[in-house]
C-alpha positions in Angstrom: 47.1 -72.2 6.8 48.8 -69.0 7.6 51.3 -68.9 10.5 51.2 -65.9 12.3 54.8 -64.8 13.3 56.8 -61.7 14.4 57.9 -61.0 10.8 54.5 -59.9 9.8 52.9 -58.2 13.1 53.7 -54.5 14.2 52.0 -51.6 15.9 51.5 -48.4 13.9 52.2 -45.2 15.8 50.9 -41.7 14.8 53.1 -38.7 14.6 52.7 -35.0 14.0 56.3 -34.4 13.0 55.6 -34.1 9.3 53.1 -32.2 7.1 50.2 -34.4 6.2 50.1 -35.9 2.8 52.4 -37.5 0.3 55.4 -39.7 0.9 58.0 -40.7 -1.8 60.2 -43.8 -1.9 62.8 -44.0 -4.6 65.3 -46.8 -5.1 68.5 -47.2 -7.1 69.9 -50.7 -7.4 72.8 -52.5 -9.0 73.2 -56.3 -9.5 69.5 -56.7 -10.3 68.3 -56.9 -13.9 65.8 -54.4 -15.3 62.3 -55.7 -15.6 62.4 -57.2 -12.1 59.3 -56.3 -10.2 59.5 -54.6 -6.8 56.4 -54.5 -4.5 55.4 -52.2 -1.7 53.2 -53.6 1.0 51.6 -52.1 4.0 51.4 -53.8 7.4 47.9 -53.4 8.9 48.3 -55.4 12.1 48.3 -59.0 11.0 47.5 -58.2 7.4 49.9 -57.3 4.6 48.3 -55.4 1.8 50.0 -54.8 -1.5 50.0 -51.0 -2.1 51.8 -50.9 -5.4 54.4 -52.6 -7.6 57.0 -51.1 -9.9 59.3 -52.6 -12.6 63.0 -51.8 -12.3 64.2 -49.6 -15.2 67.8 -48.4 -15.5 68.2 -49.8 -12.0 65.5 -47.5 -10.5 62.1 -47.9 -8.9 59.8 -45.5 -7.1 56.6 -45.4 -5.1 54.4 -42.4 -4.0 51.4 -42.4 -1.8 49.6 -40.6 1.0 49.4 -41.4 4.7 48.2 -39.5 7.8 50.4 -41.4 10.2 53.8 -43.0 10.6 53.3 -46.5 9.3 55.3 -49.7 8.6 55.6 -50.7 4.9 57.6 -53.5 3.3 59.5 -53.8 0.1 59.9 -57.2 -1.6 61.5 -58.5 -4.8 59.2 -60.6 -6.9 61.4 -63.4 -8.2 62.7 -66.7 -7.0 66.3 -65.3 -6.6 65.2 -63.0 -3.8 65.2 -64.2 -0.2 61.9 -65.0 1.5 62.1 -61.7 3.5 61.5 -58.0 3.0 62.9 -54.6 3.8 61.1 -52.7 6.5 60.4 -49.1 5.4 58.7 -46.7 7.8 56.9 -43.9 6.1 55.4 -40.7 7.4 53.4 -37.8 5.8 55.8 -35.7 3.7 58.8 -38.1 4.1 61.2 -38.5 1.1 62.9 -41.9 1.4 65.9 -43.1 -0.7 66.9 -46.8 -1.0 70.0 -48.2 -2.5 71.3 -51.8 -2.9 73.9 -53.8 -4.7 72.3 -57.3 -4.7 69.0 -59.1 -4.0 69.5 -59.3 -0.3 66.7 -56.8 0.4 66.9 -56.8 4.2 70.3 -55.0 4.1 69.5 -52.5 1.4 70.5 -49.0 2.6 67.7 -46.6 3.5 68.1 -42.8 3.9 65.1 -41.4 5.7 64.0 -38.6 8.0 61.6 -40.9 9.9 63.0 -41.6 13.3 61.7 -45.2 13.4 63.6 -45.9 10.1 66.7 -44.4 11.6 66.4 -46.7 14.5 66.0 -49.7 12.2 69.1 -48.7 10.3 71.1 -48.7 13.6 70.1 -52.3 14.3 70.7 -53.3 10.6 74.2 -51.8 10.7 75.1 -53.9 13.8 73.9 -57.1 12.3 74.4 -56.8 8.5 76.9 -59.6 8.0 74.6 -62.1 9.8 71.5 -60.8 8.1 73.1 -61.5 4.8 74.0 -65.0 5.8 70.4 -65.5 7.0 68.9 -64.2 3.8 71.2 -66.4 1.7 70.0 -69.4 3.7 66.4 -68.5 3.0 67.1 -68.6 -0.7 68.7 -72.0 -0.4 65.8 -73.3 1.6 63.3 -72.0 -0.9 65.2 -73.8 -3.7 65.2 -77.1 -1.8 61.6 -76.8 -0.9 60.6 -76.1 -4.5 62.4 -79.3 -5.6 60.8 -81.4 -2.9 57.3 -80.5 -4.2 58.0 -81.9 -7.6 55.7 -84.8 -8.6 58.4 -87.1 -10.1 60.8 -87.0 -7.2 62.1 -90.3 -5.9 61.7 -91.4 -2.2 65.5 -91.4 -1.8 65.8 -87.9 -3.2 63.0 -86.6 -1.0 64.8 -88.0 2.0 68.0 -86.2 1.0 66.1 -83.0 0.5 64.4 -83.2 3.9 67.8 -83.7 5.5 69.2 -80.7 3.6 66.3 -78.6 4.7 66.8 -79.6 8.3 70.5 -78.7 8.0 69.6 -75.2 6.5 67.1 -74.7 9.3 69.7 -75.5 11.9 72.2 -73.0 10.4 69.4 -70.4 10.1 68.6 -70.8 13.8 72.2 -70.4 14.8 72.5 -67.2 12.7 69.3 -65.8 14.0 70.7 -66.2 17.5 73.8 -64.2 16.5 71.5 -61.5 15.1 69.4 -61.4 18.2 72.3 -61.4 20.6 73.6 -58.2 18.9 70.2 -56.6 18.9 69.7 -57.4 22.6 73.0 -55.6 23.3 71.6 -52.5 21.7 68.3 -52.9 23.5 70.0 -53.1 26.8 71.5 -49.6 26.2 68.5 -47.8 24.6 65.0 -46.7 25.6 61.9 -48.6 24.9 60.4 -47.5 21.6 58.2 -48.8 18.8 61.1 -50.6 17.2 62.5 -51.8 20.5 59.1 -53.5 21.2 59.1 -55.0 17.7 62.6 -56.4 18.3 61.6 -57.8 21.7 58.6 -59.6 20.2 61.0 -61.2 17.5 63.3 -62.4 20.3 60.3 -63.8 22.3 59.0 -65.7 19.3 62.4 -67.2 18.5 62.9 -68.1 22.2 59.6 -69.9 22.3 59.4 -71.7 18.9 63.1 -72.1 18.5 63.4 -73.7 22.0 66.0 -71.2 23.2 65.8 -71.0 27.0 68.8 -68.7 27.3 67.2 -66.3 24.9 64.0 -66.4 26.8 65.8 -65.3 30.0 67.2 -62.3 28.2 63.8 -61.4 26.8 62.2 -61.6 30.3 64.8 -59.2 31.6 64.0 -56.8 28.8 60.3 -57.2 29.3 60.5 -56.2 32.9 61.6 -52.7 31.7 58.2 -52.1 30.1 55.9 -49.7 31.9 52.2 -50.3 32.5 51.2 -48.6 29.2 53.8 -50.5 27.2 52.7 -53.8 28.7 49.1 -53.1 27.9 49.8 -52.4 24.2 49.0 -55.2 21.7 52.6 -55.9 21.2 53.3 -55.9 25.0 50.5 -58.4 25.5 51.8 -60.6 22.7 55.3 -60.6 24.2 53.8 -61.5 27.6 52.0 -64.6 26.3 55.1 -65.7 24.4 57.2 -65.5 27.5 54.6 -66.7 30.0 52.2 -68.9 27.9 48.8 -69.4 29.5 47.3 -72.8 30.2 45.8 -74.1 26.9 42.4 -75.7 27.2 42.2 -79.3 26.0 39.6 -81.7 24.7 37.1 -82.6 27.4 37.7 -79.4 29.4 35.4 -76.5 29.8 35.6 -73.8 27.1 37.8 -70.8 27.7 35.9 -67.5 27.7 36.6 -63.8 27.5 35.0 -60.4 27.0 34.3 -60.0 23.2 32.7 -57.2 21.2 31.0 -57.3 17.9 31.5 -54.6 15.3 28.8 -52.4 16.9 30.6 -52.6 20.3 28.1 -54.9 22.0 29.6 -57.1 24.7 29.4 -60.9 24.2 30.6 -64.1 26.0 30.9 -67.6 24.6 28.9 -68.9 27.6 25.9 -66.9 26.2 25.6 -69.4 23.4 25.6 -72.7 25.4 22.8 -75.1 24.6 23.9 -75.7 21.1 27.1 -77.0 19.5 29.5 -74.2 19.0 32.0 -73.9 16.1 34.7 -71.3 16.8 36.5 -70.0 13.8 39.7 -68.1 14.5 40.4 -66.0 11.4 42.2 -63.0 9.9 41.4 -60.9 6.8 45.0 -61.6 5.6 44.6 -65.4 5.7 43.6 -66.9 2.4 42.3 -70.2 3.6 40.2 -68.3 6.3 38.5 -66.4 3.6 38.0 -69.5 1.4 36.2 -71.1 4.3 33.6 -68.3 4.7 31.0 -69.8 2.2 31.1 -73.1 4.1 30.7 -71.4 7.4 27.7 -69.5 6.1 26.2 -72.8 4.9 26.7 -74.4 8.3 25.3 -71.4 10.1 22.2 -71.4 7.9 21.6 -75.2 7.5 22.3 -76.3 11.1 21.0 -73.2 13.0 18.8 -75.4 15.3 21.8 -77.4 16.4 24.9 -75.2 15.8 26.1 -71.7 16.4 29.0 -70.6 14.3 31.2 -67.9 16.0 34.0 -66.3 14.1 36.7 -64.8 16.3 38.8 -62.3 14.5 42.5 -62.0 15.4 43.4 -58.8 13.4 44.7 -56.1 15.7 43.1 -53.2 13.8 39.3 -52.9 13.9 39.1 -51.3 10.4 40.8 -54.4 8.9 38.3 -56.7 10.7 35.4 -54.5 9.6 36.5 -54.3 6.0 36.9 -58.1 5.8 33.6 -58.8 7.5 31.8 -56.5 5.1 33.5 -57.8 2.0 32.7 -61.4 3.0 29.1 -60.5 4.1 29.4 -62.3 7.4 25.9 -62.7 8.8 26.7 -65.1 11.7 28.2 -64.2 15.1 31.4 -62.3 14.5 33.5 -61.1 17.5 36.9 -60.0 18.6 38.6 -59.5 22.0 40.9 -56.9 20.4 44.0 -58.6 21.5 45.2 -60.3 18.4 47.0 -63.5 19.2 47.5 -62.5 22.8 44.0 -62.9 24.2 41.6 -65.8 23.8 43.7 -67.1 20.9 46.5 -67.9 23.3 44.1 -69.8 25.6 43.2 -72.1 22.7 46.8 -72.5 21.7 46.4 -70.8 18.3 49.7 -70.8 16.4 48.3 -70.9 12.9 45.0 -70.0 11.2 42.3 -70.9 10.3 41.9 -72.7 13.6 38.6 -74.3 14.5 37.3 -75.5 17.9 34.2 -77.6 18.3 32.3 -77.3 21.6 29.5 -79.4 23.0 26.1 -77.9 24.0 27.4 -78.3 27.6 30.4 -76.1 26.9 33.1 -78.8 26.7 35.8 -78.9 24.1 35.2 -81.7 21.6 37.8 -81.2 18.9 40.3 -78.7 17.5 42.0 -78.6 14.1 43.9 -76.3 11.9 43.6 -75.5 8.1 40.8 -75.7 5.6 39.8 -77.7 2.6 36.5 -77.6 0.8 34.0 -79.8 2.6 36.2 -80.3 5.7 34.1 -78.2 8.0 30.9 -79.9 7.1 32.5 -83.3 7.6 34.0 -82.3 11.0 30.7 -80.8 12.3 28.6 -83.7 11.1 30.9 -86.2 12.8 30.0 -84.6 16.2 26.4 -83.5 15.7 25.2 -86.9 14.2 26.5 -89.0 17.1 
């Protein structure tokens, strides 16, 4: 299962400020041994794609590539000693970007860049650096504890101790994240809405909802009210809205929730069009490993039970080209739709927090069952449990 959270969802904005073509990223680090691998990833909506990796030599690494738009990339360190986070790096055509750092706390590495989005990120980072470092260190501790708890020979008593330690780290991390967001909100209150501003607002809204922080939610609502109509209609704006004002989630026994969907050819569809058979809704993303693992079983179900069952895959990627590429690679032959709203549209009506997420619907259009995650054979077992009654 892949949780979809604010750390890995962002809008990409085009710009004409730079000549089209090559970007260059160079890094100079101390306190990190040579042979350490540094990876560059690109954020394509909900999907993180590895662009390149480089091995540190004499403290240096570098990446070059081409882009025709301003886009969000991430830099990560590939070893257990790095925190479970990354450095946001905004690139643009023609941009030359320099990175420096003195430890493995990547989130607070320094970035020199002509890209205005990066300069804005740097402003927020400077205001929160001390707390960001605390937070990164806590993610390292949590990763170490979690790695130990997964060992096969661990005793029940030790497992109990580790769970308590993880809970303690999580509580500390939550407190530190509130300190970070409080300082970011202070900046947001004094600055205009921008790409980065919206990204920060989404982070605050996510922590307010899932961290159960009502005071933070109230501050996020005040900030949300500053958005104009166009900003509210953006994918990020809609995601913020459903985080702050969650829609009513449909439950077992209730009628299905419906929406306007389109297939990859642009044809309009509704779930109600397929009443009369059992429906299996498959909420998926191209960046979700278990979602992709489930594709052969979905095809098997679609082919073998076509007289009883209609399989409908509902993609939650925010960029159509990502949805299209994944669909073509996996050779999806069954019904494959999207409302174009990521996690803010129909996914919110079904209470989707993690994917793959499945919903079983009766021929009369009533919700029979919902579940999250995939293991081989699990879909067949679930579907047969309903269709053979």
